[in-house]
Structure formats: C-alpha cells, structure tokens
TORKOL-4160 file (C-alpha; in steps of 0.2 Angstrom, whole numbers, padded with zeros to 4 digits, m for minus):
376
<pt num="1" X="0041" Y="0154" Z="0070"/>
<pt num="2" X="0024" Y="0148" Z="0066"/>
<pt num="3" X="0024" Y="0131" Z="0058"/>
<pt num="4" X="0016" Y="0129" Z="0041"/>
<pt num="5" X="0002" Y="0117" Z="0039"/>
<pt num="6" X="0002" Y="0101" Z="0029"/>
<pt num="7" X="m0015" Y="0094" Z="0025"/>
<pt num="8" X="m0015" Y="0075" Z="0021"/>
<pt num="9" X="m0031" Y="0069" Z="0012"/>
<pt num="10" X="m0034" Y="0050" Z="0011"/>
<pt num="11" X="m0050" Y="0040" Z="0008"/>
<pt num="12" X="m0050" Y="0028" Z="0023"/>
<pt num="13" X="m0045" Y="0029" Z="0041"/>
<pt num="14" X="m0038" Y="0012" Z="0041"/>
<pt num="15" X="m0027" Y="0015" Z="0026"/>
<pt num="16" X="m0020" Y="0031" Z="0035"/>
<pt num="17" X="m0017" Y="0021" Z="0051"/>
<pt num="18" X="m0008" Y="0007" Z="0041"/>
<pt num="19" X="0002" Y="0017" Z="0029"/>
<pt num="20" X="0003" Y="0035" Z="0034"/>
<pt num="21" X="0003" Y="0037" Z="0053"/>
<pt num="22" X="0021" Y="0034" Z="0056"/>
<pt num="23" X="0026" Y="0046" Z="0043"/>
<pt num="24" X="0013" Y="0059" Z="0049"/>
<pt num="25" X="0021" Y="0059" Z="0066"/>
<pt num="26" X="0038" Y="0062" Z="0059"/>
<pt num="27" X="0030" Y="0076" Z="0048"/>
<pt num="28" X="0024" Y="0085" Z="0064"/>
<pt num="29" X="0042" Y="0090" Z="0068"/>
<pt num="30" X="0041" Y="0103" Z="0054"/>
<pt num="31" X="0022" Y="0105" Z="0050"/>
<pt num="32" X="0005" Y="0107" Z="0059"/>
<pt num="33" X="m0004" Y="0092" Z="0052"/>
<pt num="34" X="m0022" Y="0092" Z="0046"/>
<pt num="35" X="m0030" Y="0076" Z="0041"/>
<pt num="36" X="m0045" Y="0074" Z="0030"/>
<pt num="37" X="m0052" Y="0056" Z="0029"/>
<pt num="38" X="m0068" Y="0045" Z="0030"/>
<pt num="39" X="m0067" Y="0041" Z="0048"/>
<pt num="40" X="m0077" Y="0025" Z="0053"/>
<pt num="41" X="m0066" Y="0021" Z="0068"/>
<pt num="42" X="m0071" Y="0034" Z="0082"/>
<pt num="43" X="m0057" Y="0028" Z="0094"/>
<pt num="44" X="m0044" Y="0030" Z="0081"/>
<pt num="45" X="m0050" Y="0048" Z="0076"/>
<pt num="46" X="m0050" Y="0053" Z="0095"/>
<pt num="47" X="m0032" Y="0045" Z="0096"/>
<pt num="48" X="m0026" Y="0056" Z="0082"/>
<pt num="49" X="m0033" Y="0071" Z="0090"/>
<pt num="50" X="m0024" Y="0066" Z="0106"/>
<pt num="51" X="m0008" Y="0065" Z="0096"/>
<pt num="52" X="m0010" Y="0084" Z="0091"/>
<pt num="53" X="m0017" Y="0082" Z="0073"/>
<pt num="54" X="m0032" Y="0092" Z="0067"/>
<pt num="55" X="m0044" Y="0080" Z="0060"/>
<pt num="56" X="m0059" Y="0082" Z="0048"/>
<pt num="57" X="m0072" Y="0070" Z="0043"/>
<pt num="58" X="m0079" Y="0069" Z="0025"/>
<pt num="59" X="m0088" Y="0055" Z="0016"/>
<pt num="60" X="m0073" Y="0050" Z="0004"/>
<pt num="61" X="m0079" Y="0034" Z="m0004"/>
<pt num="62" X="m0066" Y="0024" Z="m0013"/>
<pt num="63" X="m0077" Y="0018" Z="m0027"/>
<pt num="64" X="m0093" Y="0024" Z="m0034"/>
<pt num="65" X="m0096" Y="0036" Z="m0049"/>
<pt num="66" X="m0113" Y="0043" Z="m0047"/>
<pt num="67" X="m0112" Y="0060" Z="m0054"/>
<pt num="68" X="m0123" Y="0069" Z="m0041"/>
<pt num="69" X="m0113" Y="0061" Z="m0027"/>
<pt num="70" X="m0096" Y="0065" Z="m0034"/>
<pt num="71" X="m0101" Y="0083" Z="m0037"/>
<pt num="72" X="m0107" Y="0085" Z="m0019"/>
<pt num="73" X="m0091" Y="0077" Z="m0013"/>
<pt num="74" X="m0081" Y="0089" Z="m0023"/>
<pt num="75" X="m0091" Y="0104" Z="m0016"/>
<pt num="76" X="m0089" Y="0098" Z="0001"/>
<pt num="77" X="m0070" Y="0095" Z="m0001"/>
<pt num="78" X="m0068" Y="0113" Z="m0009"/>
<pt num="79" X="m0077" Y="0121" Z="0006"/>
<pt num="80" X="m0067" Y="0111" Z="0019"/>
<pt num="81" X="m0050" Y="0115" Z="0010"/>
<pt num="82" X="m0055" Y="0133" Z="0009"/>
<pt num="83" X="m0060" Y="0134" Z="0027"/>
<pt num="84" X="m0044" Y="0126" Z="0034"/>
<pt num="85" X="m0033" Y="0134" Z="0022"/>
<pt num="86" X="m0017" Y="0123" Z="0022"/>
<pt num="87" X="0000" Y="0128" Z="0016"/>
<pt num="88" X="0002" Y="0112" Z="0007"/>
<pt num="89" X="m0010" Y="0099" Z="0002"/>
<pt num="90" X="m0004" Y="0080" Z="0000"/>
<pt num="91" X="m0017" Y="0068" Z="m0007"/>
<pt num="92" X="m0017" Y="0049" Z="m0007"/>
<pt num="93" X="m0027" Y="0038" Z="m0018"/>
<pt num="94" X="m0036" Y="0042" Z="m0034"/>
<pt num="95" X="m0051" Y="0052" Z="m0029"/>
<pt num="96" X="m0042" Y="0064" Z="m0017"/>
<pt num="97" X="m0028" Y="0065" Z="m0030"/>
<pt num="98" X="m0040" Y="0071" Z="m0043"/>
<pt num="99" X="m0053" Y="0081" Z="m0033"/>
<pt num="100" X="m0041" Y="0089" Z="m0020"/>
<pt num="101" X="m0027" Y="0091" Z="m0034"/>
<pt num="102" X="m0039" Y="0101" Z="m0045"/>
<pt num="103" X="m0045" Y="0112" Z="m0030"/>
<pt num="104" X="m0027" Y="0115" Z="m0025"/>
<pt num="105" X="m0023" Y="0121" Z="m0043"/>
<pt num="106" X="m0038" Y="0132" Z="m0043"/>
<pt num="107" X="m0033" Y="0140" Z="m0026"/>
<pt num="108" X="m0015" Y="0140" Z="m0030"/>
<pt num="109" X="m0010" Y="0129" Z="m0015"/>
<pt num="110" X="0006" Y="0119" Z="m0017"/>
<pt num="111" X="0000" Y="0101" Z="m0020"/>
<pt num="112" X="0008" Y="0083" Z="m0019"/>
<pt num="113" X="m0001" Y="0067" Z="m0024"/>
<pt num="114" X="0004" Y="0050" Z="m0021"/>
<pt num="115" X="0001" Y="0036" Z="m0033"/>
<pt num="116" X="0001" Y="0019" Z="m0024"/>
<pt num="117" X="m0006" Y="0010" Z="m0039"/>
<pt num="118" X="m0015" Y="0015" Z="m0055"/>
<pt num="119" X="m0032" Y="0008" Z="m0049"/>
<pt num="120" X="m0047" Y="0001" Z="m0060"/>
<pt num="121" X="m0048" Y="0016" Z="m0071"/>
<pt num="122" X="m0031" Y="0012" Z="m0079"/>
<pt num="123" X="m0031" Y="m0007" Z="m0076"/>
<pt num="124" X="m0049" Y="m0012" Z="m0081"/>
<pt num="125" X="m0055" Y="m0015" Z="m0099"/>
<pt num="126" X="m0074" Y="m0011" Z="m0095"/>
<pt num="127" X="m0082" Y="0002" Z="m0106"/>
<pt num="128" X="m0085" Y="0014" Z="m0092"/>
<pt num="129" X="m0067" Y="0014" Z="m0087"/>
<pt num="130" X="m0061" Y="0017" Z="m0105"/>
<pt num="131" X="m0073" Y="0032" Z="m0106"/>
<pt num="132" X="m0066" Y="0038" Z="m0089"/>
<pt num="133" X="m0047" Y="0035" Z="m0093"/>
<pt num="134" X="m0044" Y="0050" Z="m0104"/>
<pt num="135" X="m0053" Y="0062" Z="m0092"/>
<pt num="136" X="m0043" Y="0055" Z="m0078"/>
<pt num="137" X="m0027" Y="0058" Z="m0087"/>
<pt num="138" X="m0032" Y="0076" Z="m0091"/>
<pt num="139" X="m0037" Y="0079" Z="m0073"/>
<pt num="140" X="m0020" Y="0073" Z="m0067"/>
<pt num="141" X="m0011" Y="0084" Z="m0080"/>
<pt num="142" X="m0022" Y="0099" Z="m0075"/>
<pt num="143" X="m0019" Y="0097" Z="m0057"/>
<pt num="144" X="0000" Y="0092" Z="m0056"/>
<pt num="145" X="0009" Y="0098" Z="m0071"/>
<pt num="146" X="0015" Y="0115" Z="m0063"/>
<pt num="147" X="0029" Y="0121" Z="m0053"/>
<pt num="148" X="0020" Y="0121" Z="m0037"/>
<pt num="149" X="0013" Y="0102" Z="m0038"/>
<pt num="150" X="0020" Y="0085" Z="m0041"/>
<pt num="151" X="0017" Y="0066" Z="m0040"/>
<pt num="152" X="0026" Y="0053" Z="m0030"/>
<pt num="153" X="0026" Y="0035" Z="m0035"/>
<pt num="154" X="0030" Y="0019" Z="m0027"/>
<pt num="155" X="0036" Y="0009" Z="m0042"/>
<pt num="156" X="0045" Y="0012" Z="m0058"/>
<pt num="157" X="0032" Y="0006" Z="m0070"/>
<pt num="158" X="0019" Y="0018" Z="m0064"/>
<pt num="159" X="0031" Y="0032" Z="m0064"/>
<pt num="160" X="0036" Y="0028" Z="m0082"/>
<pt num="161" X="0018" Y="0026" Z="m0088"/>
<pt num="162" X="0014" Y="0044" Z="m0082"/>
<pt num="163" X="0030" Y="0051" Z="m0090"/>
<pt num="164" X="0027" Y="0042" Z="m0106"/>
<pt num="165" X="0009" Y="0049" Z="m0107"/>
<pt num="166" X="0017" Y="0066" Z="m0103"/>
<pt num="167" X="0005" Y="0068" Z="m0087"/>
<pt num="168" X="0021" Y="0072" Z="m0077"/>
<pt num="169" X="0038" Y="0078" Z="m0080"/>
<pt num="170" X="0055" Y="0073" Z="m0072"/>
<pt num="171" X="0055" Y="0089" Z="m0062"/>
<pt num="172" X="0039" Y="0087" Z="m0052"/>
<pt num="173" X="0039" Y="0068" Z="m0050"/>
<pt num="174" X="0047" Y="0057" Z="m0036"/>
<pt num="175" X="0050" Y="0039" Z="m0034"/>
<pt num="176" X="0050" Y="0032" Z="m0016"/>
<pt num="177" X="0052" Y="0015" Z="m0009"/>
<pt num="178" X="0035" Y="0012" Z="m0002"/>
<pt num="179" X="0028" Y="0017" Z="0014"/>
<pt num="180" X="0044" Y="0014" Z="0024"/>
<pt num="181" X="0046" Y="0003" Z="0039"/>
<pt num="182" X="0053" Y="0004" Z="0057"/>
<pt num="183" X="0069" Y="m0006" Z="0055"/>
<pt num="184" X="0071" Y="m0007" Z="0073"/>
<pt num="185" X="0054" Y="m0015" Z="0077"/>
<pt num="186" X="0054" Y="m0026" Z="0061"/>
<pt num="187" X="0071" Y="m0034" Z="0065"/>
<pt num="188" X="0078" Y="m0051" Z="0062"/>
<pt num="189" X="0075" Y="m0065" Z="0074"/>
<pt num="190" X="0078" Y="m0083" Z="0069"/>
<pt num="191" X="0064" Y="m0091" Z="0060"/>
<pt num="192" X="0055" Y="m0107" Z="0067"/>
<pt num="193" X="0067" Y="m0122" Z="0062"/>
<pt num="194" X="0055" Y="m0137" Z="0065"/>
<pt num="195" X="0039" Y="m0142" Z="0055"/>
<pt num="196" X="0026" Y="m0136" Z="0052"/>
<pt num="197" X="0032" Y="m0123" Z="0039"/>
<pt num="198" X="0022" Y="m0108" Z="0043"/>
<pt num="199" X="0017" Y="m0097" Z="0028"/>
<pt num="200" X="0010" Y="m0080" Z="0031"/>
<pt num="201" X="m0003" Y="m0071" Z="0020"/>
<pt num="202" X="m0007" Y="m0053" Z="0026"/>
<pt num="203" X="m0017" Y="m0042" Z="0015"/>
<pt num="204" X="m0034" Y="m0034" Z="0012"/>
<pt num="205" X="m0047" Y="m0048" Z="0009"/>
<pt num="206" X="m0050" Y="m0046" Z="m0009"/>
<pt num="207" X="m0050" Y="m0060" Z="m0022"/>
<pt num="208" X="m0038" Y="m0052" Z="m0033"/>
<pt num="209" X="m0025" Y="m0053" Z="m0019"/>
<pt num="210" X="m0024" Y="m0072" Z="m0023"/>
<pt num="211" X="m0029" Y="m0080" Z="m0006"/>
<pt num="212" X="m0040" Y="m0093" Z="m0015"/>
<pt num="213" X="m0026" Y="m0098" Z="m0027"/>
<pt num="214" X="m0013" Y="m0099" Z="m0012"/>
<pt num="215" X="m0025" Y="m0111" Z="m0003"/>
<pt num="216" X="m0026" Y="m0122" Z="m0018"/>
<pt num="217" X="m0007" Y="m0122" Z="m0020"/>
<pt num="218" X="m0004" Y="m0126" Z="m0002"/>
<pt num="219" X="m0017" Y="m0140" Z="m0002"/>
<pt num="220" X="m0008" Y="m0148" Z="m0017"/>
<pt num="221" X="0009" Y="m0147" Z="m0007"/>
<pt num="222" X="0000" Y="m0155" Z="0008"/>
<pt num="223" X="m0005" Y="m0169" Z="m0003"/>
<pt num="224" X="0013" Y="m0172" Z="m0007"/>
<pt num="225" X="0017" Y="m0174" Z="0012"/>
<pt num="226" X="0023" Y="m0156" Z="0016"/>
<pt num="227" X="0017" Y="m0150" Z="0034"/>
<pt num="228" X="0011" Y="m0132" Z="0031"/>
<pt num="229" X="0001" Y="m0120" Z="0042"/>
<pt num="230" X="m0006" Y="m0105" Z="0032"/>
<pt num="231" X="m0008" Y="m0090" Z="0043"/>
<pt num="232" X="m0020" Y="m0077" Z="0037"/>
<pt num="233" X="m0021" Y="m0060" Z="0043"/>
<pt num="234" X="m0031" Y="m0046" Z="0035"/>
<pt num="235" X="m0044" Y="m0032" Z="0033"/>
<pt num="236" X="m0061" Y="m0036" Z="0027"/>
<pt num="237" X="m0067" Y="m0024" Z="0013"/>
<pt num="238" X="m0084" Y="m0020" Z="0007"/>
<pt num="239" X="m0079" Y="m0017" Z="m0011"/>
<pt num="240" X="m0082" Y="m0027" Z="m0026"/>
<pt num="241" X="m0072" Y="m0044" Z="m0026"/>
<pt num="242" X="m0071" Y="m0044" Z="m0007"/>
<pt num="243" X="m0069" Y="m0061" Z="0003"/>
<pt num="244" X="m0083" Y="m0062" Z="0015"/>
<pt num="245" X="m0081" Y="m0067" Z="0034"/>
<pt num="246" X="m0092" Y="m0082" Z="0031"/>
<pt num="247" X="m0079" Y="m0089" Z="0018"/>
<pt num="248" X="m0064" Y="m0085" Z="0029"/>
<pt num="249" X="m0073" Y="m0094" Z="0044"/>
<pt num="250" X="m0076" Y="m0109" Z="0033"/>
<pt num="251" X="m0058" Y="m0110" Z="0027"/>
<pt num="252" X="m0053" Y="m0109" Z="0045"/>
<pt num="253" X="m0065" Y="m0122" Z="0051"/>
<pt num="254" X="m0059" Y="m0134" Z="0036"/>
<pt num="255" X="m0041" Y="m0132" Z="0041"/>
<pt num="256" X="m0037" Y="m0124" Z="0025"/>
<pt num="257" X="m0031" Y="m0108" Z="0034"/>
<pt num="258" X="m0027" Y="m0102" Z="0052"/>
<pt num="259" X="m0037" Y="m0086" Z="0053"/>
<pt num="260" X="m0028" Y="m0074" Z="0065"/>
<pt num="261" X="m0038" Y="m0059" Z="0062"/>
<pt num="262" X="m0034" Y="m0041" Z="0059"/>
<pt num="263" X="m0018" Y="m0037" Z="0069"/>
<pt num="264" X="m0009" Y="m0022" Z="0075"/>
<pt num="265" X="0007" Y="m0033" Z="0080"/>
<pt num="266" X="0012" Y="m0038" Z="0062"/>
<pt num="267" X="0030" Y="m0038" Z="0067"/>
<pt num="268" X="0027" Y="m0052" Z="0079"/>
<pt num="269" X="0017" Y="m0062" Z="0067"/>
<pt num="270" X="0030" Y="m0061" Z="0054"/>
<pt num="271" X="0043" Y="m0067" Z="0066"/>
<pt num="272" X="0033" Y="m0082" Z="0069"/>
<pt num="273" X="0033" Y="m0086" Z="0050"/>
<pt num="274" X="0045" Y="m0095" Z="0038"/>
<pt num="275" X="0038" Y="m0088" Z="0022"/>
<pt num="276" X="0029" Y="m0072" Z="0017"/>
<pt num="277" X="0018" Y="m0075" Z="0002"/>
<pt num="278" X="0008" Y="m0062" Z="m0008"/>
<pt num="279" X="0000" Y="m0070" Z="m0024"/>
<pt num="280" X="m0008" Y="m0055" Z="m0030"/>
<pt num="281" X="m0015" Y="m0055" Z="m0048"/>
<pt num="282" X="m0015" Y="m0036" Z="m0051"/>
<pt num="283" X="m0002" Y="m0022" Z="m0050"/>
<pt num="284" X="0002" Y="m0015" Z="m0033"/>
<pt num="285" X="0010" Y="0001" Z="m0027"/>
<pt num="286" X="0024" Y="m0007" Z="m0017"/>
<pt num="287" X="0016" Y="m0020" Z="m0005"/>
<pt num="288" X="0019" Y="m0016" Z="0014"/>
<pt num="289" X="0019" Y="m0034" Z="0019"/>
<pt num="290" X="0033" Y="m0038" Z="0007"/>
<pt num="291" X="0043" Y="m0023" Z="0014"/>
<pt num="292" X="0039" Y="m0028" Z="0032"/>
<pt num="293" X="0044" Y="m0047" Z="0029"/>
<pt num="294" X="0060" Y="m0042" Z="0021"/>
<pt num="295" X="0064" Y="m0031" Z="0036"/>
<pt num="296" X="0062" Y="m0046" Z="0047"/>
<pt num="297" X="0073" Y="m0057" Z="0036"/>
<pt num="298" X="0060" Y="m0068" Z="0030"/>
<pt num="299" X="0060" Y="m0076" Z="0013"/>
<pt num="300" X="0047" Y="m0068" Z="0001"/>
<pt num="301" X="0036" Y="m0076" Z="m0013"/>
<pt num="302" X="0026" Y="m0065" Z="m0024"/>
<pt num="303" X="0018" Y="m0063" Z="m0041"/>
<pt num="304" X="0029" Y="m0056" Z="m0055"/>
<pt num="305" X="0018" Y="m0040" Z="m0056"/>
<pt num="306" X="0021" Y="m0022" Z="m0055"/>
<pt num="307" X="0025" Y="m0017" Z="m0037"/>
<pt num="308" X="0030" Y="m0034" Z="m0031"/>
<pt num="309" X="0044" Y="m0035" Z="m0044"/>
<pt num="310" X="0051" Y="m0018" Z="m0039"/>
<pt num="311" X="0056" Y="m0025" Z="m0022"/>
<pt num="312" X="0059" Y="m0043" Z="m0026"/>
<pt num="313" X="0074" Y="m0049" Z="m0038"/>
<pt num="314" X="0071" Y="m0067" Z="m0042"/>
<pt num="315" X="0083" Y="m0079" Z="m0033"/>
<pt num="316" X="0092" Y="m0065" Z="m0025"/>
<pt num="317" X="0081" Y="m0058" Z="m0011"/>
<pt num="318" X="0065" Y="m0068" Z="m0014"/>
<pt num="319" X="0056" Y="m0078" Z="m0027"/>
<pt num="320" X="0044" Y="m0072" Z="m0041"/>
<pt num="321" X="0031" Y="m0083" Z="m0049"/>
<pt num="322" X="0020" Y="m0082" Z="m0065"/>
<pt num="323" X="0002" Y="m0077" Z="m0059"/>
<pt num="324" X="m0005" Y="m0085" Z="m0075"/>
<pt num="325" X="0002" Y="m0102" Z="m0070"/>
<pt num="326" X="m0001" Y="m0106" Z="m0052"/>
<pt num="327" X="0010" Y="m0122" Z="m0053"/>
<pt num="328" X="0025" Y="m0110" Z="m0053"/>
<pt num="329" X="0019" Y="m0104" Z="m0036"/>
<pt num="330" X="0019" Y="m0123" Z="m0030"/>
<pt num="331" X="0037" Y="m0124" Z="m0036"/>
<pt num="332" X="0042" Y="m0108" Z="m0027"/>
<pt num="333" X="0035" Y="m0113" Z="m0010"/>
<pt num="334" X="0041" Y="m0131" Z="m0011"/>
<pt num="335" X="0059" Y="m0124" Z="m0015"/>
<pt num="336" X="0059" Y="m0114" Z="0000"/>
<pt num="337" X="0051" Y="m0128" Z="0011"/>
<pt num="338" X="0065" Y="m0140" Z="0005"/>
<pt num="339" X="0080" Y="m0129" Z="0006"/>
<pt num="340" X="0081" Y="m0120" Z="0023"/>
<pt num="341" X="0098" Y="m0113" Z="0020"/>
<pt num="342" X="0092" Y="m0105" Z="0003"/>
<pt num="343" X="0077" Y="m0098" Z="0012"/>
<pt num="344" X="0089" Y="m0090" Z="0026"/>
<pt num="345" X="0100" Y="m0082" Z="0012"/>
<pt num="346" X="0086" Y="m0074" Z="0003"/>
<pt num="347" X="0079" Y="m0067" Z="0020"/>
<pt num="348" X="0096" Y="m0060" Z="0025"/>
<pt num="349" X="0098" Y="m0052" Z="0008"/>
<pt num="350" X="0081" Y="m0045" Z="0009"/>
<pt num="351" X="0085" Y="m0037" Z="0026"/>
<pt num="352" X="0101" Y="m0028" Z="0019"/>
<pt num="353" X="0090" Y="m0021" Z="0004"/>
<pt num="354" X="0078" Y="m0014" Z="0017"/>
<pt num="355" X="0091" Y="m0006" Z="0027"/>
<pt num="356" X="0097" Y="0003" Z="0011"/>
<pt num="357" X="0083" Y="0016" Z="0009"/>
<pt num="358" X="0067" Y="0008" Z="0015"/>
<pt num="359" X="0067" Y="0015" Z="0033"/>
<pt num="360" X="0052" Y="0026" Z="0037"/>
<pt num="361" X="0063" Y="0040" Z="0042"/>
<pt num="362" X="0072" Y="0040" Z="0025"/>
<pt num="363" X="0055" Y="0039" Z="0016"/>
<pt num="364" X="0048" Y="0054" Z="0027"/>
<pt num="365" X="0064" Y="0064" Z="0023"/>
<pt num="366" X="0061" Y="0062" Z="0004"/>
<pt num="367" X="0044" Y="0068" Z="0006"/>
<pt num="368" X="0049" Y="0083" Z="0016"/>
<pt num="369" X="0062" Y="0088" Z="0003"/>
<pt num="370" X="0049" Y="0086" Z="m0010"/>
<pt num="371" X="0037" Y="0097" Z="m0001"/>
<pt num="372" X="0050" Y="0111" Z="0000"/>
<pt num="373" X="0053" Y="0109" Z="m0019"/>
<pt num="374" X="0035" Y="0111" Z="m0024"/>
<pt num="375" X="0032" Y="0125" Z="m0011"/>
<pt num="376" X="0048" Y="0134" Z="m0016"/>
C-alpha cells in the first residue's frame, strides 16, 4: 500500500534539525515525509534528501510584517502546497501555523499546528501587536477549529489560554511533553565531583534568554569565593535582541564565560556539567535544554515562567527562581554548589520524570495518533 504523505512546514532549517529531525525520521515508518523550510545550510538540506525526505525551499522569515512580502509568501506557499499535494500538513511556529493552516483549510487538507510558544503577538504590548492579536486569534480559529485539524501544545498554560479564548476545543487539541529526547543517548553518568563547578547555558543567543543576568549572578558568586566555570553553547540569531559574536568573544576573553560554540554533541557537553541553567525572562514552549539536562540526571535551575515550570517542580526535580529578582538566582545556584547530595537527588528525580513520557519515541507516537484522529 502506498504511504500517505505528511508535509512538515517550519520556518528555519536549524530549528528543524534541532527539534524535529528525530521525530521526522520516526514518522518515515508510516508516512512519506515532505519538508518545507527556509534552508540556509545547503549541506543539511542535502543530508535530508539523502535520508529519503522530499525537501522544498521557501523564504519563510520568522519576523517581518511587510504586507506585500507576507502576501507574496502566502501565495508562494499556496502554490507549493497545491503542487506537492500532501495528505496531511503539520505546521510549526506562528507564520506556518497561520498561513499554511489557512491554506489547508481552504483546500480541505487535514492539518496540525504546533504551538511551541505564543510569540511576540501574544506577549508584547506594542501597539502593532495589540492590533494584530485579534486577527491572529481569528486566523487560528478559522484554520484549526474543525474536525480535520488541531493544535498541539508543549505546556499547559498556552493550551488553557487557547481553550479559554475558544480558539480550540478539547477534541482537537493535544498537550505533549516537548520535543522528546533519546533517553539512551542522554543517559546518566556521574557529574564532575571536584571544583570548579561547571554551569552550562545552552540556548539561542538572545538577550531575553537571560545570559547577561546569569553572568552577573555568577560573578557575584565568584566574589564570594566560589570557583565556577560558565560554559556557553548556542546559536547566533539575526533577530531583534540578539547577542552579537563580538559580545560573546569579549565575555570569553574577559573570563566571564567559556564559549564552546554551536554544538552537535550536547549530550556530551551536559555530562561534563554540574548544573544546567536557563534564566529566560519570557515564556517558553518546553525548553529542550532542560529536558536534555534532566535526562542526563543534572540539576536544573530555571526561571519560574511558562514552559520552564511545566517541567521543573521546585525543590523536587530542580530549582525555580523569580526572574524579577536575580538575587534569587544567586541563591538557587549557591544552594546547589554547596550541597552536592541535594544536587544529585534533584538530578536523579529529574531523570525518572523524563523516563515517564518524555522519550522521543513516546512523543512521536502521540503525534502519529493525533494525525490519525484529524485525518479520520
């Protein structure tokens, strides 16, 4: 029997590689996978083709609200979806969710959208976003409030917000535990037991992720006599609020951080660390670095914000701090530095939680069941 086709639409190739490649490989067992994205890495695009994926390139910008450019993008996406004629469309991030969601509704193609975070339209108070917000809500309702479509969420708060606003119903919505993780690769090995204390920050290099605040916090702890190395791994971003390579190099030169670059071996980097810290100042989906750190049995410290607090239970499997008071970050880090046994207990509990439903296989199976539900 010929496999049905599943089209994954995502706005950046690096995001697909980091968050969706493992699941897409598992989806291949049941679907012919077609991928639409903005490909900037030619070698990665070629590797996807070698893996058996159909790959299509389109200029899906993550930001930008130029009317002419957005109309042109919508038209290009409409033509491409019409051409490749998928049996199911799965969109990730806000523009694919809305544009491809509307196109799928018009063409009566079963459609799933993933909400990894609500984005600037829902979070920002700028006038332009206040104007756009009701339009975006209407677009989501039009695209996904039907028997052959649905939305998937990575945290409870975002799911409840959409249900409260009657954008989505219980029938066609699903909550999953993030992107999932390979629990065999991300396994527990003993953490370094002698100083220095190694803290890992791994994220897109945006100011709102809290790296500058973390540097200040660690410098205060160093002044108290604690021996700390702050390893920083990440992806440079060209969006507003990005941290520049020049700033990263300056912090590295000054000894504030140890810049280890953009890495593909995050499981090994985590295992060399004592503590994983994400001091983000805005709501996340469900941060991958926290899931990966927990899978490796490392103590987690994160802001008490949407997404982070869906995974971390304070004093049980990690520590949460108040992002409006960075001294609480100092306290959380110092508590883990001083109490190695407590740190170990948190990590062991975090690992058990990951084994209960956070594996990439279990997440992929939830999506596969949801596809069957919306595609009847």
